[in-house]
N, C-alpha and C positions, 0 to 999 in steps of 0.2 A: 412219729409226726409225718404226715404225707407231704409230698412236694407241694400240692396245692395249698395246704395249711401253712407250710413254711413261707410260701410266696405271699400269702395274704397277710400273715403276721409281720412281714418285713416292710409292708406298705403303711405309711402313717395314716391313722384314722380309718383304717379298713374295718369293714364290718363282715363277720362271718355269718353266713346263713345257717340257721339252726332249725331243722325241721321239728325237733321236739318243742321248741318254743312256739311255733306256729300251732302245734297240736294243743298247747296250753291255752292259746288265745281261742281257738275253736271251741275248746271244752268250756271255757269261761263264758263264751257268748252263745252256747247251744248250737254252734255251727253257723249262726247267722251272719258273722263277719265274712264268711267266704262269698256271700251273695253280692257284697259291695264290689262294683266293677269300676270304681275310681272316676265316676263321671263329674263329681263335684256339685251336683245340683243341690245337695243338702247344705253345703257351704254357703251357696248363694241365697238360700232361703233363711238361714239362721238369723234370728233377731239380733244377735251380737253385732251384725253389720250396721245396725241403726245407731249404736252408741260407740264410745271410745273403745279401742282395741279391736283386733281382728276377729272375724267370724271363726267358729270352730271348724277346722279342717278334719272332718271326720275320716276322710281317706288317708290323710297323714297320720292321724292318731293310730288307725289300724295298722298301717305299715310300720310305724315306729314301735308299736307294741310287739308286732311280728319279729322285728330285728333287735328288739331289746335296747333301743337307743336311749341313752341317758335323758331323763326328763320326759319320757314318752307319756307319762300319766298326767302331766300337768293340765292338759286341755280337758281331760274327761271330767274334771271337777267343776268346770264351767258350765256344763250342760244342765239346762233346767228341765229336760225331758218334756218340753212343751208340745212336741209332736208336729210342729210346723213342717219340718224337713220330711217326715214320713209320708205326708200327704202328697208330696211331689216326687218321691223316690221312684224311679222307673222300675226298679227291681222289688219294690215293696219291702224293703229291709226294715225291720223294726229298730230304727236307729237308736231310740232311747234305751231299749232293752240291751242293745249292744254296748252302749256307753255304761250302763250299769254293770254289765258283765265284765267290762274292762276295769271298772272300779273294784270288782271283787278280786281280779287279778292284782290290782294295786295293793290291796289289803295284804294279800299273800306275800308280796314282794316288799312290804313296808314302805310304800311310796305314797303315803296318805298325809294330806295337809294337817298341820298341828291343830289340835282342838277337836277334831272330829272323833277321835277315840273317846274323848270325854263325854260326847253325846251318847255314845253307846253305853258307856259305863253308868251314866245317869239313867238310861233306860233299864239297865240291869238292877241297879241298887234302888231306884225310886219309882220304877215303872212308867217313866215319862221322859222325853228328851230335854225337858226344861229343868230338870234336876230339883223339882219341887217335892215336898213331902206327900207320899200317898194319902196320908190322913187329911190333906187339904184339897183333895181332888174334887169334892162336891161343894167346896166353899162358894162357888159360883152361884149356887142355888139358894143361898141364904134368904130365908123368909118365904120361899115359894112352896114349902111343904110338899115336895115331889115324893110321891111313894116309891118304895123299892119295887122293882119289876116282879110281877107275880103272874105267871102264865095262866092262872085260874081266872083272873080278872082283867088282865091287860092284853090288848091285842098287839101292842107295839113296844119294843125297846127303843127308847131314845138314847142313841150312842152319841155322847157329847164329844169325845176325842180329847186329846191332850192339850191342843192350843186353845180351845174353847173352855177347857176346864181351868187352865192356869193363867193364860194371858188376859190382862185387865180389860183390854179393848174387846177381845173376842168373847169374854164372858157375857157381854151385853147381847151379843148375837145369840148366844145359847138361851138366854132369858126370853128373848124375842120369839124364838122358836117355840119355847114352852107356852108362850101367850097364844101363838097360832093353834097349837094342839088343843089347848083348852078351850079356846073359842069355838072350835069344831067338835068339842066333846069326844076327842079321841082318847080312849083308855090306854094310857101309857105309863111306864115307870122307867127308872134308870137303875143302874147297879151301884150307884153311890160311889163310895170311896173304893169299892171293889172293881170298879170298871177298869179293865185293862187297856194298855196301849195296843192299838191295832197293828203296829209294827211298821208303819209307813217310813218313818225315819231310817230304820235299819235297812229297809229295802232300797230306798232312795239313795242311800249312801253307799250301797253296793255290798253290804255284808249279808250275803244271802243265807249263809249258814245260821246266823243269829235269827234272821227273819223267820226261817223254817221252824226254829224252836218256839218262837212267839206264836206262829200259826198253831202249832200242835197244842200248846197250852190254852189258847183261846178257844180252840175247837171243843176241848173238854169243858172249859168253864161255860161256854154258851149252851152246850148241850145239857149240862147239869142244871142250868138255870131255866131250861124249857124255852129257849129263845127260838122263835119261828119267823119273826118279822122285825127287821132293824131299820130305823131311820137315822141317818147321820146328819150332823151339822156341816161337816166339812166334805168337799168333793174328794179329798185325798183319802179320807177314811172310807168313803163310798167306793172309790176305785180299788182300794186295797182289798176290801172284803169281796167285792164283785169280781175282780179280775185275777187276784193273786192268791187266793185261798184255795184254789183248786177244787178238788172234790169235797174238801172240808167246808167250803163255802156253800155247798149245795143244801146244807141242812137248814139254811135260813134265807129268806128273801130280804134284800137290802135295797133301799131307795134313799136318794138324797132328799132333804126336807122340802126342796122346791117342787119335786115330783109329787110328794104327798099333797102339798098345798094346792097344786093344779088340780088333782083328782077330787080334793075336798070341795073346791069351787065348782067343778063340774057336777058334783053330786048335790049342790045347793046347801052344803054344810058350812060354808065360809064365805063371808061377804064383808064389804067395807063401805063406811059412809063416805070416804074419799076427801078430796081437797077442793077448795074453791077453784084454783087453778095453779098448777106447778108443772115442772118439766123435769124429765130424767133421761139419762142415756145409760145403757147397760153394758158392762164389761163381762164378757164370757170368760169364766175360768177354764184354762186349758183342759183341766181334768174332768170337766163336764162336756164342754163343746167339742173337743177333739178326741179325747180318749173314750167318750161314751156317746158321741153324737147327740148330746142333749142341749138343745139350744131353745126349745120352744116352751118348756115348762116355766122357767122364770118369766118369759114374756107373757105367758097366759095369765100369771099372777099380776103382773104390771097392767095388763090389759083389763083386768077386773076392777082396778081402782079408778072410781069416778074422778074426773078432774085432773088426771095425770096424762100428760103428753109424752110419749116416748120418742126420742130423736136418736137414731142410730148413728154410730161412728162409722167411718169408711171401712175400718177393719172390724168386723163384728162376726158373730157365730163362728163357723169353722176357720174364718180368716182372722180371728182375734189376735191381738198382740199380748204376748206372755207378760205377766207382772214381774217375773224375775224370782219369784219365790219357790218354784217347784224343784224337783230333783235334788232336794237336800240343800238348796241355795239359802233356805232360812237360816241355816246353821253355819253359813259362811259370810264373811264380810265382803261387800261389794262397793268399790269406790263410788262416790256420788255421781261422777260423770259416766258410769257404766250401768246405771240402773234403768231397765226398761220402763219401770213404772213412771219416770219423769216424762218420758216421750208419750206414754199413754194418757197421763193426766192432761198433757197439752192438747191431745186429740179430743179428749172429753170436754175440755174447756172451750174448744172451738165450736162445739154444737150449741153453746149458749144454755145448756141445761143447768138446773139448780142442783140436781143430785147426780152423782156418779154411783150407780148401784152395781153390787156384784153379790155372789153367793158363796164366798170362800174366805175364811179367816186369814189365810196367807195373803190373798189379794188385798183385803182390807188393810192389812199391815203395810204392804208395799205401796199401795195407792195413796194412803194417807202420808206416807213419807214422801211420795212424789209431789203431793200437794205442797208440802213444806219447801221442797227443793225448788219447784217451778214458780212458787209464789201465786198459785191460782186459789187465792183465799176465798173466793165466792163459790167455789165448788165444794159441796158436802159429800164426802165419801161415806156410804151407808150400805148396810147389808139389806138384801131383800126383805128379810123377816122384820128387820127394824122399821123399814119404810112401811110395810103392811100394818104394823102396829100403829104407826103415826097416822096412818089413813083410816083409823077407827075400826079396826078389826072387831067384828061382832062379839060382844060380851067379854072383851079382853079387860084385864085388870089394868088400871092406869099405872100401877107400880111394877108391871111385869118386865119392863125394859131397864129398870134401874140396876146399876152395877152393885155388886156386893161390896161390903166394907171389910177391911182387914180386921 
């Protein structure tokens, strides 16, 4: 033992610098953590500052991880990866990816909140983070007679995703998307019960090794199925395929359904009879507005609906306020006074709009919970596809948005 080490260990609460540990942090974050120069801009931007509890101190998390301080990983699980901080970071650090990288380190050091391992086991055994039977994956489509995807006859694979397949509320969104595609005569099919999980939950919870296994398996499955064009219900699935499948994702084109709907309207293949008069405000999902700079496609659809007045919230487009469901937070409990969605619903209610529209199943779940907590009972949370169907989407079946029965 050196004199320096002896001196350090004799001091209460002394922390020994460990270069090997810093190397592990850099490896887990692909070196991006080194670019943080401790300015604190991210902490000031973090939406956690709007609710109970402190904002996430990213610089503190990085330093605590570097030093191996007990409890260093506690804050990494609060991040929703909304991207608000990244837009203002002077060094353009991909902070969300840094936080996910630190989560991967937390898995290796067994400092993971209880219950999250069960989410990954559900994905392993059942093929979805909801822990529901694979044989029930296409139950959402009961009565719709959706064909199995066939590259010889279908131009598009509708990728429903785990949430819209199993969550009762989100199933209605999937059925509404089907209504839009059929109204525009888009040749499409699904993979039915064989549809795989895209892997978003594994990636967002920081288990990158498992996510890579999912990517490899899905790449083979999509190639064997002849998939060249994918349309997703969820922005999270869209982001996963478009941004995190690497070269594997180059074998197919992927779009969010709102982007396809915008294009169909522009081509004259989709129209609406509209409303006598109603109003809506739009909540931009972080994974469309920030992660993919897509804010106009949903508004193009809303703008094509006669009789609908769009009233924007102060925080819209790239300045949107996170609903709180991203970054794996859907699988973690958040106390009622710490939910961003409650603040967001109050902003929406202040516009006087009848509808709070969004395009993400996670946002739907969080915002409806926000309506319950805030008491804004006159505000209807609805997905864009559902609103389009209510607006009399051309040739849509009246039953296309009904929820399936158990």
